[in-house]
ZAMARGU-4260 file (C-alpha; in steps of 0.2 Angstrom, whole numbers, plus 5000, padded with zeros to 4 digits):
<rodrens>
0) 4643/4993/5048 | 4654/4988/5033 | 4671/4980/5039 | 4685/4974/5028 | 4700/4964/5035
5) 4717/4962/5026 | 4733/4953/5030 | 4747/4966/5025 | 4766/4966/5027 | 4774/4976/5040
10) 4783/4989/5028 | 4766/4993/5021 | 4758/4995/5038 | 4772/5007/5043 | 4769/5017/5027
15) 4751/5018/5031 | 4755/5024/5049 | 4765/5038/5041 | 4752/5042/5028 | 4738/5044/5041
20) 4749/5053/5054 | 4737/5068/5055 | 4722/5056/5058 | 4730/5045/5072 | 4720/5040/5087
25) 4725/5031/5103 | 4727/5012/5097 | 4720/4998/5106 | 4731/4985/5115 | 4741/4975/5102
30) 4739/4987/5088 | 4752/4997/5079 | 4741/5012/5075 | 4723/5017/5073 | 4717/5031/5062
35) 4700/5039/5058 | 4696/5047/5041 | 4680/5052/5034 | 4678/5035/5025 | 4684/5023/5039
40) 4693/5019/5055 | 4709/5010/5051 | 4716/4999/5064 | 4733/4989/5060 | 4738/4975/5072
45) 4756/4968/5076 | 4750/4952/5068 | 4749/4960/5051 | 4730/4961/5051 | 4722/4978/5046
50) 4704/4982/5049 | 4694/4995/5039 | 4678/4999/5047 | 4665/5013/5043 | 4653/5020/5030
55) 4665/5017/5015 | 4679/5006/5021 | 4683/5000/5003 | 4688/5018/4999 | 4703/5017/5011
60) 4707/4998/5009 | 4709/4999/4990 | 4724/5011/4993 | 4734/4997/5001 | 4727/4980/4998
65) 4720/4969/4984 | 4707/4956/4984 | 4720/4942/4987 | 4725/4949/5004 | 4707/4950/5010
70) 4704/4939/5025 | 4685/4944/5026 | 4676/4955/5014 | 4663/4959/5026 | 4662/4954/5044
75) 4649/4957/5057 | 4654/4971/5069 | 4654/4966/5087 | 4658/4978/5101 | 4664/4970/5117
80) 4652/4971/5131 | 4661/4980/5145 | 4657/4991/5160 | 4657/5006/5148 | 4646/4998/5135
85) 4628/5005/5137 | 4613/4993/5142 | 4600/4991/5128 | 4587/5000/5140 | 4597/5016/5139
90) 4591/5020/5121 | 4573/5021/5126 | 4576/5030/5143 | 4580/5048/5148 | 4599/5050/5144
95) 4612/5062/5137 | 4621/5059/5121 | 4637/5068/5115 | 4645/5069/5098 | 4658/5080/5088
100) 4661/5088/5071 | 4675/5095/5062 | 4689/5084/5068 | 4695/5078/5051 | 4693/5094/5042
105) 4708/5105/5039 | 4698/5121/5040 | 4686/5126/5054 | 4685/5122/5072 | 4680/5106/5082
110) 4662/5107/5088 | 4655/5096/5102 | 4637/5095/5108 | 4629/5086/5121 | 4610/5084/5121
115) 4597/5078/5134 | 4582/5068/5128 | 4568/5062/5138 | 4560/5045/5134 | 4543/5054/5129
120) 4552/5065/5117 | 4560/5051/5106 | 4545/5048/5095 | 4544/5067/5091 | 4563/5068/5087
125) 4561/5054/5075 | 4547/5063/5067 | 4558/5078/5065 | 4571/5067/5056 | 4584/5066/5069
130) 4596/5052/5065 | 4614/5049/5061 | 4620/5066/5054 | 4631/5057/5042 | 4616/5051/5033
135) 4609/5069/5031 | 4612/5083/5019 | 4620/5099/5026 | 4603/5108/5022 | 4593/5095/5032
140) 4605/5096/5046 | 4603/5115/5047 | 4584/5113/5046 | 4583/5100/5059 | 4595/5109/5071
145) 4583/5124/5070 | 4568/5113/5075 | 4578/5107/5090 | 4581/5125/5095 | 4562/5128/5093
150) 4557/5114/5104 | 4570/5120/5117 | 4579/5103/5118 | 4592/5105/5132 | 4609/5105/5125
155) 4627/5111/5128 | 4638/5116/5113 | 4657/5120/5114 | 4667/5127/5099 | 4686/5125/5099
160) 4692/5138/5087 | 4707/5136/5076 | 4718/5148/5085 | 4715/5140/5102 | 4717/5122/5094
165) 4734/5126/5087 | 4740/5133/5104 | 4735/5117/5112 | 4743/5106/5099 | 4759/5116/5101
170) 4758/5113/5120 | 4758/5094/5116 | 4739/5091/5117 | 4733/5077/5105 | 4717/5080/5095
175) 4711/5065/5106 | 4714/5074/5122 | 4705/5090/5115 | 4690/5080/5110 | 4689/5072/5127
180) 4690/5088/5137 | 4677/5096/5125 | 4665/5081/5128 | 4668/5081/5146 | 4664/5100/5149
185) 4649/5099/5137 | 4642/5085/5147 | 4645/5094/5164 | 4638/5110/5158 | 4622/5101/5152
190) 4621/5091/5169 | 4621/5108/5178 | 4608/5115/5166 | 4595/5100/5168 | 4597/5097/5186
195) 4588/5090/5196 | 4581/5079/5181 | 4584/5061/5183 | 4594/5052/5169 | 4598/5034/5166
200) 4615/5038/5159 | 4627/5047/5147 | 4633/5040/5130 | 4648/5047/5121 | 4651/5042/5103
205) 4667/5033/5105 | 4683/5040/5097 | 4695/5032/5109 | 4696/5018/5122 | 4687/5023/5138
210) 4703/5020/5148 | 4712/5033/5136 | 4697/5045/5138 | 4698/5044/5157 | 4717/5047/5156
215) 4715/5062/5145 | 4702/5070/5157 | 4712/5064/5172 | 4727/5073/5167 | 4717/5089/5169
220) 4711/5083/5186 | 4694/5079/5180 | 4683/5063/5184 | 4671/5053/5173 | 4653/5056/5178
225) 4643/5041/5184 | 4634/5030/5172 | 4645/5036/5157 | 4645/5024/5142 | 4655/5023/5126
230) 4649/5016/5110 | 4656/5017/5092 | 4642/5023/5079 | 4632/5028/5094 | 4622/5040/5084
235) 4614/5025/5075 | 4607/5019/5091 | 4604/5034/5103 | 4593/5048/5098 | 4602/5059/5110
240) 4619/5056/5102 | 4610/5059/5085 | 4603/5075/5091 | 4620/5080/5098 | 4628/5075/5081
245) 4616/5087/5072 | 4619/5101/5083 | 4637/5100/5082 | 4637/5098/5063 | 4625/5113/5061
250) 4637/5123/5072 | 4652/5118/5062 | 4643/5122/5045 | 4639/5139/5053 | 4657/5142/5058
255) 4663/5137/5040 | 4651/5150/5033 | 4659/5163/5044 | 4677/5158/5038 | 4671/5159/5020
260) 4665/5177/5023 | 4680/5181/5032 | 4692/5175/5018 | 4681/5180/5003 | 4681/5163/4996
265) 4672/5146/4998 | 4681/5136/5011 | 4681/5118/5007 | 4677/5104/5020 | 4688/5089/5023
270) 4707/5087/5019 | 4707/5084/5000 | 4717/5090/4986 | 4705/5105/4984 | 4709/5110/5002
275) 4728/5110/4997 | 4724/5122/4982 | 4713/5133/4993 | 4728/5134/5006 | 4739/5140/4993
280) 4727/5153/4987 | 4725/5160/5005 | 4744/5161/5008 | 4746/5171/4991 | 4731/5183/4995
285) 4731/5184/5014 | 4748/5178/5020 | 4754/5162/5029 | 4749/5168/5046 | 4731/5169/5042
290) 4731/5150/5042 | 4733/5150/5061 | 4716/5157/5064 | 4706/5147/5051 | 4714/5130/5050
295) 4722/5115/5059 | 4739/5119/5054 | 4748/5103/5059 | 4738/5093/5046 | 4749/5087/5031
300) 4739/5098/5020 | 4749/5113/5025 | 4765/5105/5018 | 4756/5098/5003 | 4750/5116/4998
305) 4768/5121/4995 | 4767/5112/4978 | 4754/5125/4972 | 4764/5140/4977
</rodrens>
């Protein structure tokens, strides 16, 4: 996974934290902030080091740093081995994988899917094209999801619609807590569905530190299931997480189609300038209150759209 590390002044880091305020996640120990965009995960440390990791980290890094501030243009990614890091044997065994979609998109819900894959199904799933959904087109994702339904792959899908999302956000729930609870309930639903099948473990595509995840679900009197593991970019290693990722993404795309039909216009993904312009168009034609049922209204895009009104 590409990774860029820079040494930046603290005023710049504070400016970055404000810039990414709608994408913030729980930071690791010693960090000022951590944010996740569609391009990269950005982690800024008190030492002044800022790490950009992801599919296209340079796209975010170039906004803040020049080549002279780079400490390492590309460093190997090493995730610390902990009690929550999956054993290598998990990837070829019966296991559950869980992933989400829609978290960085202004419009549309958050979807989370957990999928159960048996070891003797792994080869077939690879033949069907199951892999990291970020490397697939939307058309391919829709088709592969249909194939997974046809083979009756056990899964659990949860959709957090915008109206409920906004209510929880106003109650003080962070997006991280919402995701944790969605993953937790999707996994529990699937465990009930496949019982008494034997599984080697559960793997969640890591979006926050395991301790933070446990704190989130613990605040709602929930406990972590046995043999639950966390791993960043898990969909690149686990076919179950990849399947969950595809199911979640296909569901998100379906929900976006519904929103487009409801609003009478094509709803854009992401949180770009095009999104800001679409927000203004919706406000003019449907009224500001419409946003509550179609968007994550606390995103900065809501305010940015004012310049187009």
